[in-house]
N, C-alpha and C positions, 0 to 999 in steps of 0.2 A: 189605086194610084190614079191621080188625075194627070192631064197633060201639063198643067202648070208645075206640078212637083217634078215631073220628068224634065221639063225645060229648065227649071232652076238647078236641078242636079247636073244636067249636062253643061249648063253655063258655068257653074261653080267648078266642075271638074276641068273644063277647058281653061278657065282663068287661072286656076292653081297650077295646072300643067304648063301654061305659057309663062307665068311670072315667077315660078319657084326658083329658077336659076338666078334671076335678078335679085331676088330677096336674099338668097344664101350668099351671093357675091357681095352684096352690100354689107351683110353682117361680117364677112371675112375682111373686107376693106376696113371697116370700123375697128376691128381687133388689131389689124396690122398698124393702123395709124396710132392707136393707143400705145403699142409697143414702141413705135418709132418716136413718139413724143416723150416717152419715159427715157429712152436712150439719149435723146437730145438733152433732156433735163439733167441726166447724169453727167454728160460731157460738159454742160454749162457749169455744173457744180465743181467739176475738176478745174475748169478754167478760172473760176472765182477763187478757189483755194490757192492756185498758183499766183494769181494776181495779188492775193493777200500777202504772200511771201515777199513779193516785190515791194509792196507798200511798207511792210515792216522794215525792209532794208533802208528805204527812204526815211522812215521815222527814226531809225537809229542814227542816221547821218544828221537829221534835224536835231536830235537830242545832243549830239556831239557839238553842234554849233550853237547851242542854247536858244533855239527857236521854240519857245514854250507853246505859244498859241498854235503854231503850225503843227508842232509835234502832236498835240492833243487831237487836232482834227484828223491827222493822218492815222493815228492809232485807232480812233473811233471808226473811221472808214474801214480800216483793215479788219477790225473785229467784226463789224457788220458784214463785210464781204466773206469772212471766214464762216460766220454763222449761216449766212445764206447759202454758201457753197456746200456746207455739210448737210443742210436740210435738203437741198436739191439732189445732192449725191445719194443720200439715203433713200429719198423718194424714188429716184430713178432705178435704184438697184432692187427695189421690191418686186419688180416684174419678173 
């Protein structure tokens, strides 16, 4: 064994021992953030589904007053909100 090999081994050992806690902490923080983001997406999906129900109530009133163009826009918006809410909700619950 040469001095260079011993020096590199000592340097590597010291660096790994020094920075290992930071590396494992970073990996833990990343996993925690992913879980938090998924729970946020799930909650956003629930909010969109509830907003869809409110839009449908508005669309029913617009239908009763014979507002055809407005009703069509509200129904389309409600359906897209429902679809987006279901997708976000199912993606958030996968975790």
